[in-house]
A tleap script that builds the chain and sets N, CA, C and O, in Angstrom:
source leaprc.protein.ff14SB
mol = sequence {
  NMET GLU ALA GLN ARG ASP LEU SER ARG THR
  TRP ILE HIE VAL ASP MET ASP ALA PHE PHE
  ALA ALA VAL HIE THR LEU GLU ARG PRO GLU
  LEU ALA SER VAL PRO MET ALA VAL GLY GLY
  MET SER MET ILE SER THR ALA ASN TYR VAL
  ALA ARG LYS ALA GLY VAL ARG SER ALA MET
  PRO GLY PHE ILE ALA VAL LYS LEU CYS PRO
  SER LEU VAL PHE VAL LYS GLN ASP PHE GLU
  LEU TYR LYS GLN TYR ALA ALA CLYS
}
set mol.1.N position { 26.930 -26.966 -0.647 }
set mol.1.CA position { 25.945 -26.175 0.046 }
set mol.1.C position { 24.562 -26.343 -0.607 }
set mol.1.O position { 23.560 -26.445 0.100 }
set mol.2.N position { 24.501 -26.371 -1.912 }
set mol.2.CA position { 23.230 -26.511 -2.632 }
set mol.2.C position { 22.532 -27.820 -2.268 }
set mol.2.O position { 21.306 -27.853 -2.157 }
set mol.3.N position { 23.276 -28.872 -2.087 }
set mol.3.CA position { 22.691 -30.176 -1.768 }
set mol.3.C position { 22.069 -30.197 -0.372 }
set mol.3.O position { 21.245 -31.064 -0.081 }
set mol.4.N position { 22.443 -29.275 0.477 }
set mol.4.CA position { 21.943 -29.255 1.847 }
set mol.4.C position { 20.714 -28.357 2.034 }
set mol.4.O position { 20.153 -28.303 3.129 }
set mol.5.N position { 20.298 -27.663 0.994 }
set mol.5.CA position { 19.136 -26.769 1.130 }
set mol.5.C position { 17.862 -27.567 1.356 }
set mol.5.O position { 17.645 -28.600 0.723 }
set mol.6.N position { 17.027 -27.083 2.255 }
set mol.6.CA position { 15.732 -27.705 2.538 }
set mol.6.C position { 14.709 -27.158 1.554 }
set mol.6.O position { 14.284 -26.010 1.680 }
set mol.7.N position { 14.313 -27.959 0.584 }
set mol.7.CA position { 13.350 -27.546 -0.427 }
set mol.7.C position { 11.941 -28.058 -0.128 }
set mol.7.O position { 11.054 -27.993 -0.980 }
set mol.8.N position { 11.745 -28.566 1.085 }
set mol.8.CA position { 10.437 -29.103 1.446 }
set mol.8.C position { 9.460 -28.015 1.894 }
set mol.8.O position { 8.274 -28.293 2.069 }
set mol.9.N position { 9.940 -26.778 2.081 }
set mol.9.CA position { 9.101 -25.681 2.522 }
set mol.9.C position { 8.919 -24.669 1.399 }
set mol.9.O position { 9.811 -24.448 0.580 }
set mol.10.N position { 7.753 -24.072 1.387 }
set mol.10.CA position { 7.462 -23.023 0.414 }
set mol.10.C position { 7.194 -21.727 1.168 }
set mol.10.O position { 6.434 -21.707 2.136 }
set mol.11.N position { 7.819 -20.652 0.719 }
set mol.11.CA position { 7.615 -19.349 1.328 }
set mol.11.C position { 6.828 -18.492 0.359 }
set mol.11.O position { 7.123 -18.450 -0.836 }
set mol.12.N position { 5.830 -17.812 0.881 }
set mol.12.CA position { 5.031 -16.904 0.071 }
set mol.12.C position { 5.067 -15.537 0.732 }
set mol.12.O position { 4.792 -15.404 1.925 }
set mol.13.N position { 5.405 -14.534 -0.046 }
set mol.13.CA position { 5.411 -13.155 0.453 }
set mol.13.C position { 4.221 -12.434 -0.165 }
set mol.13.O position { 4.076 -12.396 -1.387 }
set mol.14.N position { 3.374 -11.865 0.683 }
set mol.14.CA position { 2.213 -11.119 0.207 }
set mol.14.C position { 2.372 -9.670 0.648 }
set mol.14.O position { 2.532 -9.392 1.836 }
set mol.15.N position { 2.330 -8.761 -0.295 }
set mol.15.CA position { 2.454 -7.341 0.004 }
set mol.15.C position { 1.082 -6.823 0.431 }
set mol.15.O position { 0.320 -6.321 -0.396 }
set mol.16.N position { 0.768 -6.944 1.718 }
set mol.16.CA position { -0.546 -6.529 2.210 }
set mol.16.C position { -0.711 -5.021 2.165 }
set mol.16.O position { -1.836 -4.529 2.075 }
set mol.17.N position { 0.373 -4.283 2.225 }
set mol.17.CA position { 0.271 -2.835 2.072 }
set mol.17.C position { -0.334 -2.509 0.713 }
set mol.17.O position { -1.218 -1.658 0.609 }
set mol.18.N position { 0.136 -3.174 -0.308 }
set mol.18.CA position { -0.411 -2.946 -1.640 }
set mol.18.C position { -1.874 -3.368 -1.692 }
set mol.18.O position { -2.651 -2.794 -2.456 }
set mol.19.N position { -2.262 -4.356 -0.897 }
set mol.19.CA position { -3.657 -4.792 -0.848 }
set mol.19.C position { -4.560 -3.657 -0.375 }
set mol.19.O position { -5.613 -3.419 -0.967 }
set mol.20.N position { -4.162 -2.958 0.677 }
set mol.20.CA position { -4.977 -1.851 1.181 }
set mol.20.C position { -5.180 -0.793 0.101 }
set mol.20.O position { -6.298 -0.327 -0.114 }
set mol.21.N position { -4.117 -0.423 -0.564 }
set mol.21.CA position { -4.213 0.583 -1.630 }
set mol.21.C position { -5.052 0.062 -2.791 }
set mol.21.O position { -5.828 0.814 -3.381 }
set mol.22.N position { -4.904 -1.210 -3.119 }
set mol.22.CA position { -5.660 -1.792 -4.232 }
set mol.22.C position { -7.155 -1.821 -3.937 }
set mol.22.O position { -7.962 -1.604 -4.842 }
set mol.23.N position { -7.536 -2.082 -2.703 }
set mol.23.CA position { -8.953 -2.083 -2.332 }
set mol.23.C position { -9.562 -0.700 -2.566 }
set mol.23.O position { -10.659 -0.579 -3.112 }
set mol.24.N position { -8.848 0.324 -2.153 }
set mol.24.CA position { -9.362 1.684 -2.358 }
set mol.24.C position { -9.454 2.018 -3.848 }
set mol.24.O position { -10.361 2.733 -4.273 }
set mol.25.N position { -8.531 1.509 -4.621 }
set mol.25.CA position { -8.574 1.733 -6.068 }
set mol.25.C position { -9.756 1.010 -6.700 }
set mol.25.O position { -10.369 1.533 -7.631 }
set mol.26.N position { -10.083 -0.175 -6.215 }
set mol.26.CA position { -11.263 -0.880 -6.718 }
set mol.26.C position { -12.541 -0.113 -6.395 }
set mol.26.O position { -13.469 -0.076 -7.204 }
set mol.27.N position { -12.588 0.492 -5.224 }
set mol.27.CA position { -13.754 1.278 -4.823 }
set mol.27.C position { -13.826 2.619 -5.562 }
set mol.27.O position { -14.910 3.120 -5.861 }
set mol.28.N position { -12.664 3.181 -5.846 }
set mol.28.CA position { -12.594 4.483 -6.525 }
set mol.28.C position { -11.571 4.393 -7.656 }
set mol.28.O position { -10.412 4.761 -7.466 }
set mol.29.N position { -11.976 3.914 -8.817 }
set mol.29.CA position { -11.042 3.699 -9.936 }
set mol.29.C position { -10.242 4.933 -10.353 }
set mol.29.O position { -9.164 4.799 -10.931 }
set mol.30.N position { -10.750 6.120 -10.070 }
set mol.30.CA position { -10.010 7.338 -10.424 }
set mol.30.C position { -8.690 7.456 -9.668 }
set mol.30.O position { -7.824 8.238 -10.060 }
set mol.31.N position { -8.523 6.687 -8.586 }
set mol.31.CA position { -7.273 6.716 -7.812 }
set mol.31.C position { -6.149 5.924 -8.478 }
set mol.31.O position { -4.996 6.018 -8.056 }
set mol.32.N position { -6.465 5.157 -9.494 }
set mol.32.CA position { -5.457 4.300 -10.132 }
set mol.32.C position { -4.333 5.096 -10.779 }
set mol.32.O position { -3.197 4.625 -10.843 }
set mol.33.N position { -4.632 6.274 -11.249 }
set mol.33.CA position { -3.625 7.041 -12.002 }
set mol.33.C position { -3.062 8.229 -11.236 }
set mol.33.O position { -2.287 9.007 -11.791 }
set mol.34.N position { -3.438 8.379 -9.976 }
set mol.34.CA position { -2.931 9.495 -9.176 }
set mol.34.C position { -2.184 8.943 -7.963 }
set mol.34.O position { -2.475 7.838 -7.505 }
set mol.35.N position { -1.224 9.708 -7.441 }
set mol.35.CA position { -0.531 9.247 -6.236 }
set mol.35.C position { -1.490 9.242 -5.048 }
set mol.35.O position { -2.106 10.260 -4.736 }
set mol.36.N position { -1.611 8.092 -4.389 }
set mol.36.CA position { -2.564 7.922 -3.302 }
set mol.36.C position { -1.898 7.210 -2.141 }
set mol.36.O position { -1.085 6.304 -2.328 }
set mol.37.N position { -2.260 7.637 -0.934 }
set mol.37.CA position { -1.740 6.994 0.274 }
set mol.37.C position { -2.890 6.705 1.215 }
set mol.37.O position { -3.849 7.472 1.297 }
set mol.38.N position { -2.790 5.594 1.925 }
set mol.38.CA position { -3.769 5.236 2.951 }
set mol.38.C position { -3.214 5.748 4.272 }
set mol.38.O position { -2.128 5.356 4.701 }
set mol.39.N position { -3.968 6.620 4.902 }
set mol.39.CA position { -3.520 7.212 6.159 }
set mol.39.C position { -3.801 8.693 6.173 }
set mol.39.O position { -4.811 9.147 5.635 }
set mol.40.N position { -2.911 9.449 6.789 }
set mol.40.CA position { -3.102 10.885 6.897 }
set mol.40.C position { -1.782 11.606 7.090 }
set mol.40.O position { -0.708 11.038 6.892 }
set mol.41.N position { -1.883 12.858 7.477 }
set mol.41.CA position { -0.687 13.686 7.617 }
set mol.41.C position { 0.254 13.189 8.712 }
set mol.41.O position { 1.460 13.426 8.643 }
set mol.42.N position { -0.280 12.505 9.717 }
set mol.42.CA position { 0.607 12.037 10.788 }
set mol.42.C position { 1.344 10.758 10.401 }
set mol.42.O position { 2.522 10.605 10.721 }
set mol.43.N position { 0.647 9.814 9.698 }
set mol.43.CA position { 1.301 8.557 9.330 }
set mol.43.C position { 0.577 7.901 8.159 }
set mol.43.O position { -0.649 7.953 8.052 }
set mol.44.N position { 1.362 7.290 7.293 }
set mol.44.CA position { 0.842 6.565 6.134 }
set mol.44.C position { 1.037 5.078 6.395 }
set mol.44.O position { 2.116 4.649 6.804 }
set mol.45.N position { -0.007 4.296 6.157 }
set mol.45.CA position { 0.173 2.854 6.287 }
set mol.45.C position { 0.670 2.254 4.980 }
set mol.45.O position { 1.399 1.262 4.991 }
set mol.46.N position { 0.284 2.842 3.858 }
set mol.46.CA position { 0.760 2.373 2.561 }
set mol.46.C position { 0.505 3.421 1.501 }
set mol.46.O position { -0.166 4.425 1.740 }
set mol.47.N position { 1.055 3.169 0.320 }
set mol.47.CA position { 0.841 4.049 -0.826 }
set mol.47.C position { 0.736 3.196 -2.078 }
set mol.47.O position { 1.272 2.089 -2.133 }
set mol.48.N position { 0.043 3.716 -3.081 }
set mol.48.CA position { -0.022 2.980 -4.341 }
set mol.48.C position { 1.306 3.131 -5.092 }
set mol.48.O position { 2.194 3.874 -4.673 }
set mol.49.N position { 1.417 2.415 -6.200 }
set mol.49.CA position { 2.690 2.419 -6.916 }
set mol.49.C position { 2.985 3.744 -7.593 }
set mol.49.O position { 4.150 4.067 -7.825 }
set mol.50.N position { 1.960 4.517 -7.913 }
set mol.50.CA position { 2.173 5.857 -8.482 }
set mol.50.C position { 2.866 6.730 -7.438 }
set mol.50.O position { 3.813 7.448 -7.760 }
set mol.51.N position { 2.402 6.674 -6.201 }
set mol.51.CA position { 3.013 7.459 -5.122 }
set mol.51.C position { 4.397 6.931 -4.767 }
set mol.51.O position { 5.295 7.707 -4.441 }
set mol.52.N position { 4.569 5.624 -4.829 }
set mol.52.CA position { 5.880 5.044 -4.507 }
set mol.52.C position { 6.959 5.518 -5.478 }
set mol.52.O position { 8.121 5.672 -5.101 }
set mol.53.N position { 6.567 5.745 -6.725 }
set mol.53.CA position { 7.540 6.267 -7.699 }
set mol.53.C position { 8.050 7.642 -7.295 }
set mol.53.O position { 9.161 8.026 -7.660 }
set mol.54.N position { 7.240 8.390 -6.537 }
set mol.54.CA position { 7.641 9.717 -6.070 }
set mol.54.C position { 8.399 9.657 -4.744 }
set mol.54.O position { 8.802 10.689 -4.209 }
set mol.55.N position { 8.591 8.448 -4.214 }
set mol.55.CA position { 9.343 8.295 -2.970 }
set mol.55.C position { 8.500 8.095 -1.730 }
set mol.55.O position { 9.040 7.982 -0.630 }
set mol.56.N position { 7.183 8.048 -1.884 }
set mol.56.CA position { 6.291 7.831 -0.738 }
set mol.56.C position { 6.363 6.359 -0.338 }
set mol.56.O position { 6.298 5.472 -1.190 }
set mol.57.N position { 6.496 6.107 0.964 }
set mol.57.CA position { 6.672 4.754 1.461 }
set mol.57.C position { 5.730 4.467 2.629 }
set mol.57.O position { 5.186 5.385 3.242 }
set mol.58.N position { 5.550 3.204 2.924 }
set mol.58.CA position { 4.788 2.796 4.099 }
set mol.58.C position { 5.490 3.283 5.357 }
set mol.58.O position { 6.714 3.409 5.388 }
set mol.59.N position { 4.712 3.553 6.380 }
set mol.59.CA position { 5.216 4.004 7.686 }
set mol.59.C position { 5.965 5.326 7.608 }
set mol.59.O position { 6.847 5.594 8.423 }
set mol.60.N position { 5.618 6.141 6.639 }
set mol.60.CA position { 6.214 7.465 6.468 }
set mol.60.C position { 5.216 8.499 6.995 }
set mol.60.O position { 4.018 8.382 6.740 }
set mol.61.N position { 5.689 9.497 7.716 }
set mol.61.CA position { 4.765 10.565 8.104 }
set mol.61.C position { 4.173 11.241 6.860 }
set mol.61.O position { 4.884 11.506 5.892 }
set mol.62.N position { 2.888 11.510 6.898 }
set mol.62.CA position { 2.206 12.100 5.755 }
set mol.62.C position { 2.740 13.463 5.380 }
set mol.62.O position { 2.780 13.810 4.200 }
set mol.63.N position { 3.160 14.254 6.383 }
set mol.63.CA position { 3.659 15.590 6.066 }
set mol.63.C position { 4.965 15.533 5.274 }
set mol.63.O position { 5.258 16.445 4.501 }
set mol.64.N position { 5.744 14.480 5.457 }
set mol.64.CA position { 6.959 14.289 4.653 }
set mol.64.C position { 6.573 13.801 3.266 }
set mol.64.O position { 7.157 14.236 2.274 }
set mol.65.N position { 5.602 12.908 3.185 }
set mol.65.CA position { 5.147 12.387 1.897 }
set mol.65.C position { 4.630 13.503 0.999 }
set mol.65.O position { 4.868 13.489 -0.209 }
set mol.66.N position { 3.922 14.469 1.582 }
set mol.66.CA position { 3.391 15.587 0.795 }
set mol.66.C position { 4.523 16.459 0.263 }
set mol.66.O position { 4.403 17.038 -0.817 }
set mol.67.N position { 5.610 16.558 1.002 }
set mol.67.CA position { 6.773 17.313 0.497 }
set mol.67.C position { 7.383 16.603 -0.707 }
set mol.67.O position { 7.820 17.251 -1.659 }
set mol.68.N position { 7.413 15.271 -0.666 }
set mol.68.CA position { 7.949 14.496 -1.784 }
set mol.68.C position { 6.989 14.481 -2.974 }
set mol.68.O position { 7.410 14.452 -4.130 }
set mol.69.N position { 5.696 14.502 -2.668 }
set mol.69.CA position { 4.665 14.349 -3.698 }
set mol.69.C position { 3.498 15.287 -3.379 }
set mol.69.O position { 2.524 14.863 -2.758 }
set mol.70.N position { 3.582 16.548 -3.792 }
set mol.70.CA position { 2.553 17.532 -3.439 }
set mol.70.C position { 1.137 17.175 -3.902 }
set mol.70.O position { 0.165 17.652 -3.316 }
set mol.71.N position { 1.007 16.365 -4.921 }
set mol.71.CA position { -0.330 16.009 -5.418 }
set mol.71.C position { -0.884 14.740 -4.770 }
set mol.71.O position { -1.862 14.174 -5.259 }
set mol.72.N position { -0.273 14.292 -3.681 }
set mol.72.CA position { -0.685 13.066 -3.000 }
set mol.72.C position { -2.120 13.179 -2.481 }
set mol.72.O position { -2.495 14.180 -1.872 }
set mol.73.N position { -2.911 12.137 -2.731 }
set mol.73.CA position { -4.291 12.059 -2.251 }
set mol.73.C position { -4.324 11.067 -1.089 }
set mol.73.O position { -3.844 9.940 -1.214 }
set mol.74.N position { -4.888 11.487 0.032 }
set mol.74.CA position { -5.017 10.611 1.196 }
set mol.74.C position { -6.408 9.981 1.235 }
set mol.74.O position { -7.408 10.640 0.951 }
set mol.75.N position { -6.456 8.699 1.590 }
set mol.75.CA position { -7.721 8.026 1.881 }
set mol.75.C position { -7.605 7.431 3.288 }
set mol.75.O position { -6.526 7.016 3.712 }
set mol.76.N position { -8.719 7.399 3.993 }
set mol.76.CA position { -8.714 6.870 5.356 }
set mol.76.C position { -8.720 5.344 5.340 }
set mol.76.O position { -9.278 4.722 4.435 }
set mol.77.N position { -8.095 4.754 6.347 }
set mol.77.CA position { -8.107 3.297 6.490 }
set mol.77.C position { -9.537 2.822 6.716 }
set mol.77.O position { -10.330 3.492 7.378 }
set mol.78.N position { -9.851 1.666 6.162 }
set mol.78.CA position { -11.191 1.103 6.301 }
set mol.78.C position { -11.057 -0.415 6.454 }
set mol.78.O position { -11.155 -1.156 5.476 }
set mol.79.N position { -10.834 -0.864 7.683 }
set mol.79.CA position { -10.561 -2.279 7.921 }
set mol.79.C position { -11.767 -3.169 7.628 }
set mol.79.O position { -11.595 -4.329 7.253 }
set mol.80.N position { -12.965 -2.655 7.791 }
set mol.80.CA position { -14.149 -3.444 7.430 }
set mol.80.C position { -14.180 -3.694 5.925 }
set mol.80.O position { -14.522 -4.793 5.487 }
set mol.81.N position { -13.832 -2.704 5.146 }
set mol.81.CA position { -13.772 -2.855 3.691 }
set mol.81.C position { -12.689 -3.865 3.307 }
set mol.81.O position { -12.902 -4.687 2.416 }
set mol.82.N position { -11.543 -3.812 3.962 }
set mol.82.CA position { -10.462 -4.771 3.675 }
set mol.82.C position { -10.924 -6.204 3.983 }
set mol.82.O position { -10.619 -7.138 3.241 }
set mol.83.N position { -11.659 -6.360 5.084 }
set mol.83.CA position { -12.173 -7.690 5.435 }
set mol.83.C position { -13.110 -8.210 4.357 }
set mol.83.O position { -13.061 -9.388 4.003 }
set mol.84.N position { -13.968 -7.332 3.832 }
set mol.84.CA position { -14.910 -7.726 2.792 }
set mol.84.C position { -14.167 -8.231 1.549 }
set mol.84.O position { -14.515 -9.271 0.990 }
set mol.85.N position { -13.154 -7.491 1.128 }
set mol.85.CA position { -12.396 -7.887 -0.057 }
set mol.85.C position { -11.551 -9.134 0.195 }
set mol.85.O position { -11.379 -9.960 -0.701 }
set mol.86.N position { -11.031 -9.268 1.397 }
set mol.86.CA position { -10.213 -10.435 1.727 }
set mol.86.C position { -11.055 -11.709 1.737 }
set mol.86.O position { -10.548 -12.795 1.458 }
set mol.87.N position { -12.344 -11.573 2.061 }
set mol.87.CA position { -13.225 -12.733 2.126 }
set mol.87.C position { -13.674 -13.218 0.752 }
set mol.87.O position { -14.191 -14.328 0.619 }
set mol.88.N position { -13.476 -12.389 -0.268 }
set mol.88.CA position { -13.919 -12.761 -1.629 }
set mol.88.C position { -13.039 -13.834 -2.224 }
set mol.88.O position { -13.267 -14.263 -3.355 }
savepdb mol mol.pdb
quit
């Protein structure tokens, strides 16, 4: 089976959810050490690793995330800001 594997292709996985959270942390360094989520009470698009340790996940309703992590800080999505950082 090993001899039949196609090694001519390379797969790269990029955690873009973490990118959104990282951009906000670059803009506001104080968010690096606190649980932070991008989104709001209705839905979270992502969370930083501090929040993930508390069980907060992408595509989770914010009201559930706050129950898991009462000190969670929400930041609004900013796609123009993400474009700026992605272009660097």
